[in-house]
C-alpha positions as CSV (number, residue, x, y, z in Angstrom):
1,M,17.0,-18.5,12.6
2,M,14.1,-16.2,13.3
3,S,10.8,-17.8,14.0
4,L,7.5,-16.7,12.4
5,T,5.5,-14.7,14.9
6,H,2.1,-15.5,13.6
7,F,2.3,-19.2,14.6
8,D,2.0,-20.5,18.1
9,D,4.2,-23.3,19.5
10,K,1.8,-25.9,17.9
11,G,2.1,-24.3,14.5
12,R,-1.3,-22.8,14.5
13,A,-1.9,-19.3,13.2
14,H,-2.7,-16.7,15.8
15,M,-2.7,-12.9,16.3
16,V,0.5,-11.7,17.9
17,D,0.1,-10.2,21.4
18,V,1.7,-6.7,21.2
19,G,0.4,-5.7,24.6
20,D,3.9,-5.6,26.2
21,K,5.5,-3.7,23.4
22,A,6.3,0.0,23.8
23,V,4.3,2.6,22.0
24,T,6.5,4.3,19.5
25,D,6.2,6.5,16.4
26,R,6.1,4.3,13.3
27,V,6.1,4.9,9.6
28,A,6.1,2.7,6.6
29,V,6.4,3.7,2.9
30,A,5.5,1.3,0.1
31,E,5.6,1.6,-3.6
32,G,4.2,0.0,-6.8
33,R,3.4,0.7,-10.3
34,V,0.8,0.1,-13.0
35,V,2.4,-0.4,-16.4
36,M,0.2,0.4,-19.4
37,L,0.4,1.4,-23.0
38,P,1.2,5.0,-23.8
39,E,-2.3,5.4,-25.3
40,T,-3.8,4.3,-22.0
41,L,-1.6,6.7,-20.0
42,A,-2.8,9.5,-22.3
43,H,-6.3,9.0,-20.9
44,V,-4.9,9.6,-17.4
45,L,-2.9,12.7,-18.5
46,E,-5.8,14.2,-20.6
47,G,-8.5,13.4,-18.1
48,T,-10.5,11.5,-20.7
49,A,-11.1,8.2,-18.8
50,K,-14.8,7.3,-19.0
51,K,-15.0,6.6,-15.2
52,G,-13.5,10.1,-14.3
53,D,-10.4,11.3,-12.4
54,V,-8.3,8.1,-12.3
55,L,-5.6,9.5,-10.0
56,G,-8.0,11.2,-7.6
57,V,-10.2,8.2,-7.2
58,A,-7.2,5.9,-6.8
59,R,-5.7,8.2,-4.1
60,I,-8.9,8.1,-2.1
61,A,-9.1,4.3,-2.6
62,G,-5.6,3.9,-1.2
63,I,-6.3,6.0,1.9
64,M,-9.5,4.1,2.6
65,A,-7.7,0.8,2.1
66,A,-5.0,1.6,4.6
67,K,-7.7,2.4,7.2
68,R,-9.4,-1.0,6.5
69,T,-6.3,-3.2,6.4
70,S,-7.2,-5.2,9.6
71,D,-10.6,-6.0,8.0
72,L,-8.8,-7.5,4.9
73,I,-5.7,-9.3,6.4
74,P,-6.8,-11.7,9.0
75,L,-4.0,-11.4,11.6
76,C,-3.4,-7.6,11.3
77,H,-4.1,-5.4,14.3
78,P,-6.5,-2.5,13.9
79,L,-4.3,0.6,14.4
80,P,-4.9,4.2,15.1
81,I,-3.5,5.6,11.9
82,T,-2.4,9.2,12.2
83,K,-1.5,9.8,8.5
84,V,-1.9,8.2,5.1
85,A,-0.3,10.1,2.1
86,M,-0.7,8.8,-1.4
87,E,1.4,9.9,-4.4
88,L,0.3,8.8,-7.8
89,I,2.7,10.0,-10.5
90,P,2.1,9.5,-14.2
91,D,5.3,8.4,-15.8
92,P,5.6,8.4,-19.6
93,D,9.0,6.5,-19.4
94,L,7.3,3.5,-17.7
95,P,4.7,4.1,-19.3
96,G,2.2,4.0,-16.5
97,V,1.6,5.3,-13.0
98,R,4.0,5.1,-10.0
99,I,2.3,4.8,-6.7
100,E,3.7,5.5,-3.2
101,A,1.9,5.3,0.2
102,T,3.2,6.7,3.5
103,V,1.4,5.6,6.6
104,K,2.1,6.8,10.2
105,T,1.0,5.8,13.6
106,S,2.0,5.9,17.2
107,G,1.5,2.4,18.4
108,Q,2.8,-1.1,19.4
109,T,3.1,-2.5,15.9
110,G,4.1,-1.3,12.5
111,V,2.2,0.0,9.5
112,E,3.9,-1.9,6.7
113,M,0.8,-3.9,5.9
114,E,-1.3,-0.7,5.8
115,A,1.2,0.9,3.3
116,L,1.3,-2.2,1.1
117,T,-2.5,-2.4,1.2
118,A,-2.9,1.3,0.2
119,V,-0.5,0.8,-2.8
120,S,-2.2,-2.4,-3.9
121,V,-5.8,-1.0,-3.7
122,A,-4.7,2.2,-5.4
123,A,-3.1,0.1,-8.2
124,L,-6.2,-2.0,-8.5
125,T,-8.4,1.1,-8.8
126,V,-6.2,2.5,-11.6
127,Y,-6.7,-0.8,-13.3
128,D,-10.4,-0.8,-12.8
129,M,-10.8,2.7,-14.1
130,L,-8.9,2.0,-17.3
131,K,-9.7,-1.7,-18.0
132,A,-12.2,-0.7,-20.7
133,V,-9.3,0.8,-22.6
134,E,-6.6,-1.8,-21.8
135,K,-7.0,-5.2,-20.1
136,S,-3.2,-6.0,-20.5
137,M,-2.1,-3.5,-17.8
138,R,0.3,-4.9,-15.2
139,I,0.6,-4.2,-11.5
140,E,4.2,-4.6,-10.5
141,G,6.8,-4.0,-7.9
142,V,4.6,-3.7,-4.8
143,R,7.1,-3.6,-1.9
144,V,8.0,-1.8,1.4
145,I,10.8,0.7,0.7
146,L,11.0,2.2,4.2
147,K,10.0,1.2,7.7
148,E,10.9,3.1,10.9
149,G,10.1,2.6,14.6
150,G,9.7,-0.2,16.9
151,K,12.2,-2.7,18.2
152,S,13.6,-3.7,14.8
153,G,14.4,0.0,14.0
154,R,14.9,1.3,10.5
155,Y,14.7,-0.7,7.2
156,E,15.3,1.0,3.9
157,A,15.2,-0.9,0.6
158,E,18.2,-0.6,-1.7
C-alpha cells in the first residue's frame, strides 16, 4: 500500500522534500462546471450580467489562482509556472459553463493542485458574478483529467 507523502514517520504533516527529484516537463489539466438555469446562462451569452464579462473575469481569476496556489494550500511548493490556459465554454445542454485549466512547468513536482485551484477559483468567480440572478447554481465535477511528467508518468481520466 502506498504511504501518504505529506506525513512524516511520526504522522505529522510536513512539506515533501523534492530536492532530489529530477527536473522534468510537467503538465496537468483539470476540469469542472458551473450548472445554472438557462435564464442565468442567457446573461453570460448575451453579456448582460451586471458585474460585466463573466467569462473574461473568471478566466483571469483562474490564471491568478494557479499562480497563488502555494499561498492557499499549506503544503504545496511554489512553482515556476510556465503556462496557464483557461477554457470557459458556455454549454446550453448543461446548462452552464464548462471550465478547463491547463498548467505547465519544468520542475521537481507536478502542477495538479495549480490546475485544480485554477478551475475552482474560475468556477467561484462565475458564481460570484451571477449570484444576484441565481443563488442555486452548483459547482460540480472538479477533477484532474490529465497529468504528465515526473516519476509517476502519465495519468488520464476515463
